[in-house]
DSSP file (Angstrom, degrees, kcal/mol; ACC not computed):
  #  RESIDUE AA STRUCTURE BP1 BP2  ACC     N-H-->O    O-->H-N    N-H-->O    O-->H-N    TCO  KAPPA ALPHA  PHI   PSI    X-CA   Y-CA   Z-CA
    1    1 A M              0   0    0      0, 0.0     2,-0.1     0, 0.0    25,-0.0   0.000 360.0 360.0 360.0 129.6  118.9   84.9  211.9
    2    2 A K        -     0   0    0      1,-0.1     2,-0.3    25,-0.1    25,-0.3  -0.341 360.0-109.4 -69.6 149.1  119.5   83.2  208.5
    3    3 A K  E     -a   27   0A   0     23,-3.3    25,-2.2    -2,-0.1     2,-0.5  -0.635  35.6-124.5 -76.4 137.6  122.5   80.9  208.0
    4    4 A R  E     -a   28   0A   0     -2,-0.3    45,-2.5    43,-0.2    46,-1.9  -0.744  23.4-164.8 -93.3 126.9  125.1   82.5  205.8
    5    5 A I  E     -ab  29  50A   0     23,-2.7    25,-2.7    -2,-0.5    26,-1.2  -0.906   7.5-158.0-110.8 128.9  126.2   80.7  202.6
    6    6 A M  E     -ab  31  51A   0     44,-2.5    46,-2.2    -2,-0.5     2,-0.5  -0.954  14.4-154.4-104.1 120.2  129.4   81.6  200.6
    7    7 A V  E     -ab  32  52A   0     24,-2.3    26,-3.4    -2,-0.6     2,-0.6  -0.838   7.9-167.8 -98.8 124.6  129.0   80.3  197.1
    8    8 A V  E     +ab  33  53A   0     44,-3.1    46,-2.9    -2,-0.5     2,-0.3  -0.938  34.3 124.9-117.8 107.8  132.4   79.7  195.3
    9    9 A D        -     0   0    0     24,-2.3     6,-0.1    -2,-0.6    26,-0.1  -0.956  60.8-133.6-161.5 138.1  131.8   79.2  191.6
   10   10 A D  S    S+     0   0    0     46,-0.3     2,-0.6    -2,-0.3    24,-0.1   0.522  90.4  82.3 -77.7   0.3  133.2   80.8  188.5
   11   11 A S    >>  -     0   0    0      1,-0.1     4,-1.2     2,-0.0     3,-0.7  -0.923  62.4-162.1-105.4 115.6  129.7   80.9  187.1
   12   12 A R  H 3> S+     0   0    0     -2,-0.6     4,-2.5     1,-0.2     5,-0.2   0.837  93.5  65.4 -59.9 -33.3  127.5   83.9  188.3
   13   13 A M  H 3> S+     0   0    0      1,-0.2     4,-2.2     2,-0.2    -1,-0.2   0.831  97.3  53.1 -64.9 -29.2  124.6   81.7  187.1
   14   14 A M  H <> S+     0   0    0     -3,-0.7     4,-2.7     2,-0.2    -1,-0.2   0.905 107.6  49.9 -73.0 -39.5  125.3   79.1  189.8
   15   15 A A  H  X S+     0   0    0     -4,-1.2     4,-2.2     2,-0.2    -2,-0.2   0.909 112.3  47.5 -66.2 -37.3  125.2   81.6  192.6
   16   16 A L  H  X S+     0   0    0     -4,-2.5     4,-2.8     2,-0.2    -2,-0.2   0.911 111.4  52.3 -66.7 -36.3  121.9   83.0  191.3
   17   17 A Q  H  X S+     0   0    0     -4,-2.2     4,-2.4    -5,-0.2    -2,-0.2   0.931 110.1  47.1 -61.3 -46.5  120.6   79.4  191.0
   18   18 A I  H  X S+     0   0    0     -4,-2.7     4,-1.4     2,-0.2    -1,-0.2   0.888 111.1  52.3 -65.5 -36.5  121.5   78.7  194.6
   19   19 A E  H  < S+     0   0    0     -4,-2.2     4,-0.4     1,-0.2     3,-0.4   0.941 111.0  48.3 -59.8 -48.8  119.9   82.0  195.8
   20   20 A K  H >< S+     0   0    0     -4,-2.8     3,-1.0     1,-0.2    -2,-0.2   0.881 109.2  51.6 -61.1 -39.5  116.8   81.1  194.0
   21   21 A L  H 3< S+     0   0    0     -4,-2.4    -1,-0.2     1,-0.2    -2,-0.2   0.770 109.6  52.1 -62.9 -27.5  116.8   77.6  195.6
   22   22 A L  T >< S+     0   0    0     -4,-1.4     3,-1.2    -3,-0.4     5,-0.4   0.438  77.4 129.3 -93.2   1.9  117.2   79.1  199.0
   23   23 A E  T <  S+     0   0    0     -3,-1.0     3,-0.1    -4,-0.4     5,-0.1  -0.299  77.1  12.2 -59.5 138.0  114.3   81.5  198.7
   24   24 A N  T 3  S+     0   0    0      1,-0.3    -1,-0.2     3,-0.1     2,-0.2   0.873 108.2 107.4  63.7  40.3  111.9   81.3  201.7
   25   25 A T  S <  S-     0   0    0     -3,-1.2    -1,-0.3     2,-0.4    -3,-0.1  -0.733  87.6 -97.1-129.7-177.5  114.3   79.2  203.8
   26   26 A E  S    S+     0   0    0     -2,-0.2   -23,-3.3    -3,-0.1     2,-0.3   0.302  98.4  83.1 -83.1   8.4  116.5   79.7  206.8
   27   27 A Y  E     -a    3   0A   0     -5,-0.4    -2,-0.4   -25,-0.3     2,-0.3  -0.824  53.5-175.1-117.2 152.5  119.5   80.3  204.5
   28   28 A E  E     -a    4   0A   0    -25,-2.2   -23,-2.7    -2,-0.3     2,-0.7  -0.995  32.2-117.2-143.6 145.3  120.9   83.3  202.5
   29   29 A V  E     +a    5   0A   0     -2,-0.3   -23,-0.2   -25,-0.2     3,-0.1  -0.745  32.9 178.3 -80.7 118.3  123.7   83.7  200.0
   30   30 A A  E     +     0   0A   0    -25,-2.7     2,-0.3    -2,-0.7   -24,-0.2   0.652  62.6   3.7 -92.4 -19.1  126.0   86.1  201.8
   31   31 A A  E     -a    6   0A   0    -26,-1.2   -24,-2.3     2,-0.0     2,-0.5  -0.976  54.0-148.3-161.8 150.2  128.7   86.2  199.2
   32   32 A H  E     -a    7   0A   0     -2,-0.3     2,-0.4   -26,-0.2   -24,-0.2  -0.994  17.5-170.5-120.7 121.3  129.7   84.9  195.8
   33   33 A C  E     -a    8   0A   0    -26,-3.4   -24,-2.3    -2,-0.5    -2,-0.0  -0.936  15.7-152.3-112.0 137.7  133.4   84.3  195.0
   34   34 A E  S    S+     0   0    0     -2,-0.4     2,-0.3   -26,-0.2    -1,-0.1   0.637  74.1  11.6 -81.8 -17.8  134.5   83.6  191.5
   35   35 A N  S  > S-     0   0    0    -26,-0.1     4,-1.9    22,-0.1     5,-0.2  -0.960  80.0 -97.8-155.5 166.5  137.6   81.5  192.4
   36   36 A G  H  > S+     0   0    0     24,-1.1     4,-2.6    22,-0.5     5,-0.2   0.872 118.1  57.6 -57.1 -39.4  139.4   79.8  195.2
   37   37 A E  H  > S+     0   0    0      1,-0.2     4,-2.1     2,-0.2    -1,-0.2   0.919 107.9  46.8 -60.8 -44.6  141.7   82.7  195.8
   38   38 A E  H  > S+     0   0    0      1,-0.2     4,-2.2     2,-0.2    -1,-0.2   0.871 111.2  52.2 -67.3 -35.6  138.8   85.1  196.4
   39   39 A A  H  X S+     0   0    0     -4,-1.9     4,-1.3     2,-0.2    -2,-0.2   0.922 110.7  47.0 -66.6 -43.3  137.1   82.6  198.8
   40   40 A I  H  < S+     0   0    0     -4,-2.6     4,-0.4     1,-0.2    -2,-0.2   0.908 115.2  47.0 -63.8 -39.6  140.3   82.2  200.9
   41   41 A A  H  < S+     0   0    0     -4,-2.1     4,-0.3    -5,-0.2     3,-0.2   0.860 119.0  38.8 -69.1 -35.0  140.8   86.0  201.0
   42   42 A R  H  X S+     0   0    0     -4,-2.2     4,-2.7    -5,-0.2     3,-0.4   0.559  86.1  94.6 -96.8  -5.4  137.2   86.7  201.9
   43   43 A Y  H  X S+     0   0    0     -4,-1.3     4,-2.8     1,-0.2    -1,-0.2   0.885  88.4  46.6 -58.5 -43.8  136.3   83.9  204.4
   44   44 A D  H  4 S+     0   0    0     -4,-0.4    -1,-0.2    -3,-0.2    -2,-0.1   0.819 114.9  48.4 -66.8 -30.3  137.1   85.9  207.5
   45   45 A E  H  4 S+     0   0    0     -3,-0.4    -2,-0.2    -4,-0.3    -1,-0.2   0.912 119.4  36.4 -72.7 -45.1  135.2   89.0  206.2
   46   46 A V  H  < S-     0   0    0     -4,-2.7    -2,-0.2     2,-0.0    -3,-0.2   0.870  83.9-160.6 -79.4 -37.7  132.1   87.0  205.2
   47   47 A K     <  -     0   0    0     -4,-2.8   -43,-0.2    -5,-0.3     2,-0.1   0.986  20.9-165.6  54.1  64.7  132.1   84.5  208.2
   48   48 A P        -     0   0    0      0, 0.0   -43,-0.2     0, 0.0    29,-0.2  -0.503  29.3-144.0 -84.0 156.7  129.8   82.0  206.4
   49   49 A D  S    S+     0   0    0    -45,-2.5     2,-0.3     1,-0.3    28,-0.2   0.814  89.3  13.2 -75.4 -35.7  128.1   79.1  208.1
   50   50 A V  E     -b    5   0A   0    -46,-1.9   -44,-2.5    26,-0.1     2,-0.5  -0.993  66.0-147.5-146.1 147.2  128.6   77.0  205.0
   51   51 A V  E     -bc   6  78A   0     26,-2.6    28,-3.1    -2,-0.3     2,-0.5  -0.975   6.0-156.7-113.4 122.4  130.7   77.2  201.8
   52   52 A T  E     -bc   7  79A   0    -46,-2.2   -44,-3.1    -2,-0.5     2,-0.5  -0.917  21.3-168.0 -92.2 128.2  129.5   75.8  198.6
   53   53 A M  E     -bc   8  80A   0     26,-3.1    28,-3.2    -2,-0.5   -44,-0.2  -0.950  17.8-146.3-129.4 116.0  132.5   75.1  196.4
   54   54 A D  E     - c   0  81A   0    -46,-2.9    28,-0.2    -2,-0.5     3,-0.1  -0.480  14.5-145.8 -70.5 152.4  132.7   74.2  192.7
   55   55 A I  S    S+     0   0    0     26,-1.2     7,-2.3     1,-0.2     2,-0.7   0.892  81.1  57.7 -90.2 -43.7  135.6   71.8  192.0
   56   56 A I        +     0   0    0      5,-0.2   -46,-0.3     6,-0.1    -1,-0.2  -0.807  69.3 134.4-100.6 114.7  136.6   73.0  188.6
   57   57 A M        -     0   0    0     -2,-0.7   -22,-0.1     2,-0.2   -23,-0.0  -0.972  58.1 -93.1-148.2 156.4  137.6   76.7  188.5
   58   58 A P  S    S+     0   0    0      0, 0.0   -22,-0.5     0, 0.0     2,-0.2  -0.316  96.8   6.8 -67.0 156.5  140.5   78.7  187.0
   59   59 A G  S    S+     0   0    0    -24,-0.1     2,-0.5   -23,-0.1    -2,-0.2  -0.500 132.8  17.1  74.1-137.7  143.4   79.3  189.4
   60   60 A I  S    S-     0   0    0     -2,-0.2   -24,-1.1     4,-0.1   -23,-0.2  -0.564  88.8-137.6 -68.5 120.9  143.2   77.5  192.7
   61   61 A D     >  -     0   0    0     -2,-0.5     4,-2.4   -26,-0.1     5,-0.2  -0.223  24.8 -97.3 -74.0 171.0  140.6   74.8  192.1
   62   62 A G  H  > S+     0   0    0     -7,-2.3     4,-2.4     1,-0.2     5,-0.2   0.818 120.2  55.6 -63.0 -33.0  137.8   73.9  194.6
   63   63 A L  H  > S+     0   0    0     -8,-0.6     4,-1.9     2,-0.2    -1,-0.2   0.966 111.8  41.8 -63.2 -52.6  139.7   71.0  196.1
   64   64 A E  H  > S+     0   0    0      1,-0.2     4,-2.0     2,-0.2    -2,-0.2   0.905 115.2  50.8 -62.0 -44.0  142.8   73.0  196.9
   65   65 A A  H  X S+     0   0    0     -4,-2.4     4,-2.3     1,-0.2    -1,-0.2   0.878 110.1  50.8 -63.3 -37.1  140.7   76.0  198.2
   66   66 A A  H  X S+     0   0    0     -4,-2.4     4,-2.4     2,-0.2     5,-0.2   0.864 108.3  51.3 -66.5 -35.2  138.7   73.7  200.4
   67   67 A Q  H  X S+     0   0    0     -4,-1.9     4,-1.9    -5,-0.2    -1,-0.2   0.895 111.3  47.8 -66.9 -40.1  141.8   72.2  201.9
   68   68 A V  H  X S+     0   0    0     -4,-2.0     4,-2.4     2,-0.2     5,-0.3   0.949 112.2  49.7 -64.7 -50.2  143.2   75.7  202.6
   69   69 A L  H  X S+     0   0    0     -4,-2.3     4,-1.8     1,-0.2     7,-0.3   0.873 112.7  46.1 -58.1 -41.9  139.9   76.8  204.2
   70   70 A M  H  < S+     0   0    0     -4,-2.4    -1,-0.2     2,-0.2    -2,-0.2   0.837 112.6  49.9 -73.2 -32.7  139.6   73.7  206.4
   71   71 A Y  H  < S+     0   0    0     -4,-1.9    -2,-0.2    -5,-0.2    -1,-0.2   0.911 119.5  37.8 -70.9 -39.2  143.3   74.0  207.5
   72   72 A E  H  < S+     0   0    0     -4,-2.4     2,-0.5     1,-0.2    -2,-0.2   0.727 124.5  38.9 -82.7 -24.1  142.9   77.7  208.4
   73   73 A H    ><  -     0   0    0     -4,-1.8     3,-1.8    -5,-0.3    -1,-0.2  -0.896  60.6-170.1-134.7  98.7  139.4   77.5  209.8
   74   74 A D  T 3  S+     0   0    0     -2,-0.5    -1,-0.1     1,-0.3    -4,-0.1   0.815  90.2  55.7 -57.9 -32.1  138.5   74.4  211.9
   75   75 A E  T 3  S+     0   0    0      2,-0.1    -1,-0.3    50,-0.0    -5,-0.1   0.504  79.2 127.7 -82.2  -7.2  134.9   75.4  211.9
   76   76 A A    <   -     0   0    0     -3,-1.8     2,-0.5    -7,-0.3   -26,-0.1  -0.246  41.1-163.7 -58.0 135.5  134.6   75.5  208.1
   77   77 A R        -     0   0    0    -28,-0.2   -26,-2.6   -29,-0.2     2,-0.5  -0.981  11.3-171.5-121.3 121.4  131.8   73.5  206.6
   78   78 A I  E     -c   51   0A   0     -2,-0.5    21,-1.4    19,-0.3    22,-1.0  -0.939  18.9-165.0-125.8 131.9  132.1   72.8  202.9
   79   79 A I  E     -cd  52 100A   0    -28,-3.1   -26,-3.1    -2,-0.5     2,-0.3  -0.958  20.7-144.5-107.2 121.1  129.8   71.3  200.3
   80   80 A M  E     -cd  53 101A   0     20,-3.0    22,-2.7    -2,-0.6     2,-0.5  -0.653  13.5-162.6 -81.7 134.8  131.6   70.4  197.2
   81   81 A I  E     +cd  54 102A   0    -28,-3.2   -26,-1.2    -2,-0.3     2,-0.3  -0.985  21.2 153.4-124.6 127.3  129.5   70.9  194.0
   82   82 A T  E     - d   0 103A   0     20,-2.2    22,-2.7    -2,-0.5   -28,-0.0  -0.953  47.6-145.1-147.1 160.8  130.5   69.2  190.7
   83   83 A S  S    S+     0   0    0     -2,-0.3     2,-0.3    20,-0.2    20,-0.1   0.373  86.3  82.1-100.5  -3.2  129.2   67.9  187.4
   84   84 A L        +     0   0    0      2,-0.0    -2,-0.1     5,-0.0    20,-0.1  -0.747  55.0 179.3-102.0 149.5  131.7   65.1  187.5
   85   85 A G        +     0   0    0     -2,-0.3     2,-0.3    18,-0.1    18,-0.0  -0.416  21.6 136.1-152.6  72.2  131.0   62.0  189.6
   86   86 A N     >  -     0   0    0      1,-0.1     4,-2.3    -2,-0.0     5,-0.2  -0.854  60.2-111.8-119.2 161.2  133.6   59.2  189.6
   87   87 A D  H  > S+     0   0    0     -2,-0.3     4,-2.5     1,-0.2     5,-0.2   0.829 114.5  53.9 -62.9 -36.8  134.9   57.2  192.6
   88   88 A D  H  > S+     0   0    0      2,-0.2     4,-2.7     1,-0.2    -1,-0.2   0.955 110.4  46.4 -64.8 -46.4  138.4   58.7  192.5
   89   89 A M  H  > S+     0   0    0      1,-0.2     4,-2.8     2,-0.2    -2,-0.2   0.938 113.1  49.2 -65.0 -43.0  137.0   62.3  192.7
   90   90 A L  H  X S+     0   0    0     -4,-2.3     4,-2.3     2,-0.2     5,-0.3   0.912 109.8  51.8 -62.0 -40.2  134.6   61.4  195.5
   91   91 A Q  H  X S+     0   0    0     -4,-2.5     4,-2.1    -5,-0.2    -2,-0.2   0.942 111.9  47.8 -58.8 -46.9  137.4   59.7  197.4
   92   92 A E  H  X S+     0   0    0     -4,-2.7     4,-1.8     2,-0.2    -2,-0.2   0.925 110.2  51.1 -55.4 -50.3  139.5   62.9  197.0
   93   93 A V  H  <>S+     0   0    0     -4,-2.8     5,-1.7     1,-0.2     4,-0.3   0.895 116.4  38.6 -60.8 -46.3  136.7   65.1  198.1
   94   94 A Y  H ><5S+     0   0    0     -4,-2.3     3,-0.7     1,-0.2    -1,-0.2   0.801 110.6  63.4 -74.9 -27.8  135.9   63.2  201.3
   95   95 A G  H 3<5S+     0   0    0     -4,-2.1    -2,-0.2    -5,-0.3    -1,-0.2   0.847 101.4  49.3 -62.0 -36.4  139.7   62.7  201.8
   96   96 A I  T 3<5S-     0   0    0     -4,-1.8    -1,-0.2    -3,-0.2    -2,-0.2   0.562 125.8-102.1 -84.4  -6.1  140.3   66.4  202.1
   97   97 A G  T < 5 +     0   0    0     -3,-0.7   -19,-0.3    -4,-0.3    -3,-0.2   0.565  62.4 157.1 102.7   9.6  137.4   66.7  204.6
   98   98 A A      < -     0   0    0     -5,-1.7    -1,-0.3     1,-0.1   -19,-0.1  -0.435  36.0-145.1 -62.3 140.1  134.5   68.1  202.7
   99   99 A Q  S    S+     0   0    0    -21,-1.4     2,-0.3     1,-0.2   -20,-0.2   0.604  71.0   9.7 -91.6  -9.6  131.3   67.2  204.5
  100  100 A A  E     -d   79   0A   0    -22,-1.0   -20,-3.0    -7,-0.1     2,-0.4  -0.985  56.3-147.9-163.9 156.8  129.0   66.7  201.4
  101  101 A V  E     -d   80   0A   0     -2,-0.3     2,-0.3   -22,-0.2   -20,-0.2  -0.981  12.7-170.2-124.2 138.0  129.0   66.5  197.7
  102  102 A L  E     -d   81   0A   0    -22,-2.7   -20,-2.2    -2,-0.4     2,-0.4  -0.960  14.3-139.3-123.2 151.4  126.2   67.7  195.4
  103  103 A F  E     -d   82   0A   0     -2,-0.3   -20,-0.2   -22,-0.2   -18,-0.1  -0.866  34.0 -83.7-109.9 141.4  126.0   67.0  191.7
  104  104 A K  S    S+     0   0    0    -22,-2.7     2,-0.1    -2,-0.4     3,-0.0  -0.625 106.5  55.3 -79.4 141.9  124.8   69.5  189.1
  105  105 A P  S    S-     0   0    0      0, 0.0    -2,-0.2     0, 0.0    -1,-0.1   0.436  89.5-146.0 -81.4 139.7  122.1   70.2  188.2
  106  106 A L        -     0   0    0     -2,-0.1     2,-0.3    -4,-0.1    -2,-0.1  -0.336   9.2-156.2 -71.4 149.0  121.1   71.1  191.8
  107  107 A T     >  -     0   0    0      1,-0.1     4,-2.4    -2,-0.1     5,-0.2  -0.876  25.0-122.3-117.7 155.0  117.7   70.5  193.3
  108  108 A R  H  > S+     0   0    0     -2,-0.3     4,-2.9     2,-0.2     5,-0.2   0.917 112.4  51.9 -58.9 -42.7  116.3   72.3  196.2
  109  109 A E  H  > S+     0   0    0      1,-0.2     4,-2.5     2,-0.2    -1,-0.2   0.937 111.8  44.9 -61.1 -50.8  115.7   69.1  198.1
  110  110 A A  H  > S+     0   0    0      2,-0.2     4,-2.5     1,-0.2    -1,-0.2   0.910 114.6  49.7 -61.5 -43.4  119.3   68.0  197.7
  111  111 A L  H  X S+     0   0    0     -4,-2.4     4,-2.5     1,-0.2    -2,-0.2   0.948 113.3  45.1 -60.5 -51.9  120.7   71.5  198.5
  112  112 A L  H  X S+     0   0    0     -4,-2.9     4,-2.5     1,-0.2    -1,-0.2   0.894 112.1  52.2 -65.1 -38.7  118.7   71.8  201.7
  113  113 A S  H  X S+     0   0    0     -4,-2.5     4,-2.4    -5,-0.2    -1,-0.2   0.935 111.2  46.6 -58.9 -46.9  119.5   68.2  202.8
  114  114 A A  H  X S+     0   0    0     -4,-2.5     4,-2.6     2,-0.2     5,-0.3   0.899 111.2  52.2 -65.7 -39.1  123.2   68.8  202.4
  115  115 A L  H  X S+     0   0    0     -4,-2.5     4,-1.9     1,-0.2    -1,-0.2   0.937 110.6  46.9 -60.8 -46.8  123.0   72.1  204.2
  116  116 A K  H  X S+     0   0    0     -4,-2.5     4,-0.8     1,-0.2    -1,-0.2   0.922 112.1  52.7 -63.1 -39.8  121.2   70.5  207.1
  117  117 A K  H >< S+     0   0    0     -4,-2.4     3,-0.8     1,-0.2    -2,-0.2   0.937 111.9  42.9 -57.1 -49.7  123.8   67.6  207.1
  118  118 A V  H 3< S+     0   0    0     -4,-2.6    -1,-0.2     1,-0.2    -2,-0.2   0.768 113.0  52.5 -74.5 -25.1  126.8   69.9  207.3
  119  119 A L  H 3< S+     0   0    0     -4,-1.9    -1,-0.2    -5,-0.3    -2,-0.2   0.554  82.0 105.0 -90.7  -3.6  125.3   72.2  209.9
  120  120 A T  S << S-     0   0    0     -3,-0.8    -4,-0.0    -4,-0.8    -3,-0.0  -0.632  89.3 -99.0 -72.4 127.5  124.5   69.3  212.2
  121  121 A P        -     0   0    0      0, 0.0    -1,-0.1     0, 0.0    -2,-0.1  -0.139  37.0-133.8 -54.2 133.9  127.0   69.5  215.1
  122  122 A R    >   -     0   0    0     -4,-0.1     3,-2.6     1,-0.1    -4,-0.0  -0.586  33.7 -85.3 -85.9 146.8  129.8   67.0  214.6
  123  123 A P  T 3  S+     0   0    0      0, 0.0    -1,-0.1     0, 0.0     3,-0.1  -0.206 115.1  15.6 -50.0 131.3  131.0   64.9  217.5
  124  124 A G  T 3  S+     0   0    0      1,-0.3     2,-0.3    -3,-0.1    -2,-0.0   0.425 113.3  87.3  88.2  -1.1  133.5   66.6  219.6
  125  125 A R    <         0   0    0     -3,-2.6    -1,-0.3     1,-0.1   -50,-0.0  -0.898 360.0 360.0-129.2 159.6  132.7   70.1  218.3
  126  126 A T              0   0    0     -2,-0.3    -1,-0.1    -3,-0.1    -2,-0.0   0.341 360.0 360.0-112.2 360.0  130.1   72.7  219.2
């Protein structure tokens, strides 16, 4: 059974790119949400193994949406995706509990490596 990925990004092109990068792997895009509000609303319905979350989106941004998901769902595993890369932003991303950060443009190798990392059982959890 393939691992389910929820892509949260206001760009449909990013969801399509991630789908293409995941072809012939053990992962599949189970849902695409265009903003943080939609991701929060659909998480229980989709039951993703991993969420990829863009940081900059209209409405609730990726950082706030990730915080809400991790607060409401202890099992949530989130990979933040951004085109920005400064120390303050990285500190904030890891400070909220995201398990990995990827930078645009994505590569297949980086995406698969991040998925493997976040799906590795964390100490004290099953």
